[in-house]
C-alpha positions as CSV (number, residue, x, y, z in Angstrom):
1,M,7.6,5.2,28.8
2,N,3.8,5.0,28.8
3,A,0.9,6.8,27.2
4,R,0.3,9.0,30.2
5,T,4.0,10.2,30.1
6,I,3.8,10.8,26.4
7,H,0.3,12.5,26.3
8,S,1.3,16.1,27.1
9,Q,4.0,16.1,24.5
10,V,1.7,14.6,21.9
11,A,-0.9,17.2,22.7
12,R,1.5,19.9,21.4
13,L,1.6,18.2,18.1
14,F,-2.3,18.3,17.9
15,R,-2.8,21.8,19.1
16,P,-4.8,23.0,16.0
17,L,-7.6,20.7,17.1
18,H,-8.0,22.5,20.4
19,S,-7.2,26.1,19.5
20,A,-8.4,29.0,17.5
21,G,-6.5,30.2,14.5
22,R,-6.6,31.3,10.9
23,R,-7.3,29.1,7.9
24,T,-4.1,29.5,5.9
25,T,-3.5,27.6,2.7
26,G,0.2,27.3,2.4
27,A,2.1,24.3,1.1
28,A,5.6,22.8,1.3
29,V,7.3,19.9,-0.4
30,E,10.1,17.6,0.8
31,Q,11.3,15.8,-2.3
32,E,13.8,12.9,-2.0
33,F,16.1,11.8,-4.8
34,F,18.8,9.2,-5.4
35,A,22.2,10.7,-6.3
36,V,24.4,8.3,-8.3
37,D,27.7,8.4,-10.1
38,F,27.3,9.1,-13.8
39,F,30.0,6.6,-14.8
40,N,29.4,3.5,-12.5
41,G,25.9,4.0,-11.1
42,S,26.9,3.7,-7.5
43,S,25.4,5.8,-4.7
44,V,27.3,9.0,-4.1
45,H,28.6,10.1,-0.7
46,P,26.7,13.2,0.7
47,K,30.0,15.0,1.0
48,R,30.5,14.9,-2.7
49,V,27.0,16.4,-3.2
50,T,27.6,19.0,-0.6
51,E,30.8,20.1,-2.3
52,S,29.1,20.2,-5.7
53,V,26.4,22.6,-4.5
54,A,28.4,24.8,-2.1
55,G,27.5,28.4,-2.4
56,R,24.4,27.9,-4.5
57,P,21.2,29.7,-3.3
58,Y,19.4,26.4,-2.7
59,A,22.2,24.8,-0.7
60,P,20.6,25.4,2.7
61,W,17.6,23.3,1.6
62,V,19.7,20.2,0.8
63,S,20.0,17.5,3.3
64,F,20.5,13.7,3.3
65,E,19.0,10.4,4.3
66,P,21.2,7.6,5.7
67,G,21.8,5.9,2.3
68,G,22.9,9.2,0.7
69,Q,19.4,10.0,-0.6
70,V,19.2,13.8,-1.3
71,E,16.3,15.5,0.4
72,L,15.3,18.9,-0.9
73,S,13.2,20.6,1.8
74,L,11.8,23.8,0.4
75,P,10.3,26.7,2.5
76,V,6.6,27.0,2.8
77,A,4.9,28.7,-0.2
78,K,1.8,30.8,-0.1
79,S,-0.1,28.4,-2.4
80,P,0.2,24.8,-3.6
81,G,0.9,26.0,-7.2
82,A,3.7,28.2,-6.0
83,A,5.2,25.3,-4.0
84,A,5.2,23.1,-7.1
85,R,6.7,25.7,-9.4
86,H,9.5,26.4,-6.9
87,L,10.3,22.7,-6.7
88,V,10.6,22.4,-10.5
89,E,12.9,25.5,-10.6
90,V,15.2,24.4,-7.8
91,T,15.3,20.8,-8.9
92,R,16.4,21.8,-12.4
93,A,19.2,23.9,-10.9
94,L,20.3,21.2,-8.5
95,A,20.3,18.5,-11.2
96,A,22.3,20.7,-13.6
97,D,24.9,21.5,-11.0
98,L,25.3,17.9,-10.0
99,L,25.5,16.6,-13.5
100,G,28.4,19.0,-14.1
101,C,30.2,17.2,-11.3
102,G,29.4,13.7,-12.7
103,I,26.3,13.0,-10.5
104,V,22.9,12.0,-11.7
105,L,19.9,12.9,-9.7
106,Y,16.6,11.0,-10.1
107,A,13.3,10.4,-8.3
108,Q,12.4,6.8,-8.0
109,P,10.9,5.2,-4.9
110,V,13.2,2.3,-4.5
111,R,16.8,1.5,-5.5
112,A,16.6,-2.2,-5.8
113,C,19.6,-2.5,-8.1
114,Q,22.0,-1.9,-5.3
115,P,20.8,-3.8,-2.2
116,T,24.1,-3.3,-0.4
117,T,23.9,0.5,-0.5
118,A,26.2,1.9,2.2
119,R,24.9,3.9,5.2
120,F,26.8,7.0,4.6
121,L,25.4,8.9,7.7
122,Q,27.0,7.7,10.9
123,S,25.8,8.7,14.3
124,P,24.7,7.0,17.5
125,R,21.1,7.7,16.5
126,Y,21.3,6.0,13.2
127,D,23.3,3.1,14.8
128,A,20.5,2.6,17.3
129,M,17.9,2.7,14.6
130,E,19.6,0.2,12.4
131,R,20.2,-2.2,15.3
132,H,16.6,-2.0,16.2
133,F,15.4,-2.6,12.6
134,D,17.9,-5.4,12.0
135,A,16.4,-7.3,15.0
136,I,13.1,-7.3,13.1
137,G,14.2,-8.1,9.6
138,P,15.9,-6.6,6.5
139,A,13.2,-4.1,5.6
140,G,14.4,-1.4,8.1
141,R,17.8,-1.3,6.5
142,R,16.3,-1.1,3.0
143,M,14.0,1.7,4.2
144,M,16.8,3.7,5.6
145,R,19.2,3.3,2.7
146,S,17.2,2.5,-0.5
147,T,13.8,4.3,-0.5
148,T,12.6,7.8,-1.4
149,S,9.3,9.7,-1.2
150,T,7.6,12.9,-2.0
151,Q,6.3,14.4,1.3
152,V,3.6,17.1,1.1
153,C,3.1,19.5,4.1
154,L,-0.2,21.3,4.3
155,D,-1.6,23.7,6.9
156,W,-3.6,22.2,9.7
157,W,-6.8,24.1,10.5
158,P,-8.3,24.6,13.9
159,G,-11.3,22.9,15.4
160,R,-13.7,20.6,13.5
161,A,-12.1,21.3,10.1
162,G,-8.7,20.2,11.4
163,L,-10.2,17.0,12.8
164,E,-11.7,16.3,9.4
165,Q,-8.4,16.9,7.7
166,W,-6.7,14.4,10.0
167,R,-9.3,11.7,9.7
168,L,-9.6,12.1,5.9
169,L,-5.9,11.7,5.2
170,L,-5.7,8.6,7.4
171,L,-8.9,7.0,5.9
172,A,-8.1,7.9,2.3
173,G,-4.3,7.3,2.6
174,P,-4.3,3.8,1.0
175,F,-6.3,4.9,-2.0
176,L,-4.3,8.1,-2.5
177,A,-1.1,6.1,-2.3
178,A,-2.4,3.6,-4.9
179,A,-3.2,6.4,-7.3
180,T,0.4,7.8,-7.1
181,A,2.4,4.6,-6.6
182,H,5.5,4.0,-8.7
183,S,6.5,0.7,-7.0
184,S,4.8,-2.4,-5.7
185,G,5.3,-6.0,-4.7
186,P,8.0,-7.5,-2.5
187,T,10.6,-4.9,-3.4
188,G,8.2,-1.9,-3.4
189,R,8.7,1.1,-1.2
190,L,5.4,0.7,0.7
191,T,6.0,-3.1,1.2
192,T,9.3,-2.1,2.8
193,W,7.7,0.4,5.1
194,L,5.0,-2.0,6.2
195,A,7.6,-4.6,7.1
196,A,10.2,-2.3,8.8
197,D,8.5,-2.1,12.2
198,P,4.7,-2.2,12.3
199,D,4.7,-0.9,15.9
200,R,6.0,2.5,14.8
201,T,4.4,2.9,11.3
202,A,0.6,2.5,12.0
203,F,-0.5,1.4,8.6
204,D,-3.9,0.4,10.1
205,D,-6.7,2.1,12.0
206,R,-5.1,2.6,15.4
207,L,-4.7,6.4,15.0
208,L,-8.5,6.7,14.5
209,H,-9.6,5.1,17.8
210,G,-11.3,7.8,19.8
211,D,-9.6,11.0,20.8
212,P,-6.7,11.7,18.4
213,V,-4.2,12.8,21.1
214,S,-4.9,9.7,23.2
215,A,-4.7,7.4,20.1
216,Y,-1.4,8.9,19.1
217,A,0.0,8.7,22.6
218,S,-1.0,5.0,22.7
219,F,0.7,4.4,19.4
220,A,3.9,6.1,20.6
221,A,3.8,4.1,23.9
222,G,3.6,0.8,21.9
223,A,6.8,1.5,20.0
224,A,10.1,0.4,21.5
225,D,12.2,3.2,22.8
226,F,15.5,2.3,21.3
227,L,17.0,5.8,21.7
228,G,16.4,6.4,25.4
229,E,16.7,10.2,24.9
230,G,13.3,11.3,26.1
231,V,9.8,11.7,24.7
232,E,10.6,14.2,21.9
233,A,13.4,12.1,20.5
234,H,11.2,9.0,20.7
235,L,8.4,10.7,18.8
236,S,10.8,11.5,16.0
237,T,11.3,7.8,15.4
238,L,7.6,7.2,14.6
239,F,6.8,7.0,10.9
240,P,3.0,7.0,10.4
241,P,1.4,7.7,7.0
242,V,0.5,11.1,8.2
243,R,2.6,12.9,10.9
244,P,1.1,15.6,13.1
245,R,3.5,18.6,13.2
246,G,1.6,21.2,15.3
247,S,0.7,23.8,12.7
248,Y,0.7,21.5,9.7
249,L,0.3,17.9,8.6
250,E,3.1,16.0,6.9
251,I,1.8,13.6,4.3
252,R,4.4,10.9,4.1
253,F,2.8,8.0,2.2
254,P,3.4,9.0,-1.5
255,D,6.2,7.3,-3.4
256,A,8.8,9.6,-4.9
257,Q,7.2,11.4,-7.8
258,R,8.8,12.8,-11.0
259,T,9.3,16.5,-10.3
260,E,6.9,17.5,-13.1
261,D,4.2,15.4,-11.5
262,V,4.4,16.8,-8.0
263,G,2.2,19.8,-8.8
264,A,-0.8,17.6,-9.5
265,L,-0.2,15.7,-6.3
266,V,0.1,18.9,-4.2
267,E,-2.9,20.6,-5.8
268,G,-5.1,17.5,-5.4
269,L,-4.2,17.0,-1.7
270,A,-4.6,20.7,-1.0
271,D,-8.1,20.7,-2.6
272,L,-9.1,17.8,-0.4
273,L,-8.0,19.5,2.8
274,Y,-8.8,23.2,2.0
275,D,-12.1,23.0,0.3
276,D,-14.9,22.4,2.9
277,E,-17.3,20.7,0.5
278,R,-14.8,18.5,-1.1
279,R,-13.3,17.5,2.2
280,R,-16.6,16.5,3.8
281,T,-17.8,14.7,0.7
282,A,-14.6,12.8,0.5
283,L,-14.7,12.0,4.2
284,A,-18.2,10.6,3.9
285,S,-17.1,8.4,1.0
286,V,-14.4,6.7,3.0
287,A,-16.0,6.8,6.5
288,G,-16.9,3.1,6.3
289,E,-13.3,1.9,5.6
290,Q,-11.8,2.3,9.0
291,S,-11.9,-1.4,10.0
292,R,-10.3,-2.3,6.6
293,L,-7.4,0.1,6.6
294,A,-4.7,-2.5,7.2
295,E,-6.2,-4.6,4.3
296,H,-6.3,-1.6,2.0
297,W,-2.7,-0.7,2.8
298,A,-1.6,-4.3,2.1
299,A,-3.4,-4.2,-1.2
300,T,-1.7,-1.0,-2.2
301,A,1.7,-2.4,-1.3
302,A,1.0,-5.5,-3.4
303,G,-0.1,-3.3,-6.4
304,T,-3.8,-4.2,-6.2
305,G,-5.0,-1.1,-4.4
306,D,-8.1,0.9,-5.5
307,V,-6.4,3.2,-8.0
308,E,-9.6,4.6,-9.5
309,R,-10.9,5.5,-6.0
310,G,-7.6,7.3,-5.3
311,M,-7.7,9.2,-8.5
312,A,-11.3,10.3,-7.9
313,L,-10.3,11.6,-4.5
314,L,-7.4,13.6,-5.9
315,G,-9.4,14.9,-8.8
316,A,-9.2,14.5,-12.6
317,G,-6.1,16.6,-12.9
318,T,-3.9,13.8,-11.4
319,S,-2.4,11.2,-13.6
320,R,-0.7,8.0,-12.7
321,R,2.2,6.4,-14.5
322,E,2.5,2.6,-14.8
323,V,3.5,0.9,-11.6
324,A,7.0,-0.5,-11.8
325,A,6.8,-3.9,-10.1
């Protein structure tokens, strides 16, 4: 598989940059949680969670990561504020229902207290992923089983504005991650992701080299194809800080946030992307950082990233809890 083979498929992911369209301002949140047994603190099998929420209105939005992490993927809301309010409402209902069944739900970016967490989801796909990651080191297994994040999805605008959105998120990513980090150091979530497989995570400036489609195609071609199921499947195994999704951008770098803090994160990111003046001012402020992106990501993972710069980018409304080393 080479960049030329991949290019046409990647171009579909970047179509807003080359098409006309409306400037919509929707938002969606994918919030991950650990689900543990109330009595012994062990990770809970997804089947037990599924049975506990069967028939509830939110049940179709509940899915799982390999280590049993619960992922709540809510539908797109018309505004960032509406997305945050819906998340709070659904999370309260989910947590209450699970607690009634002896399951505690909590948002924390790493579960370091149980390094031998089982991989509950079994499939040829996950078997192949784990074999690949194990050949590199232990970080991939930790990433799959013992990390969680808050992913924010925002509309991707056409033309120049869309290119600015893409570039800004990549350039500002380390600072935004530092401002919202709740883990750091050797056992931190970002440290784990940086070590899992650098060829498929792109915590550097490779996605900013020239044309975005060509840069992403080169990135994809440089990652080992351990699935052998075609281009689309291969692209799904890439985990960059920001993932192109055709009509929207999936912002993947934040640590899992407390549900009540997600609103500030979504609002801050939406303001950056949807306000022309703010976006261009912010982009100008980080334009000179491209060659140092890998350095900035490493600093954020270590807990020494530029928190103040990230908070300034997000706006005064965003607060940061103490980082748990």
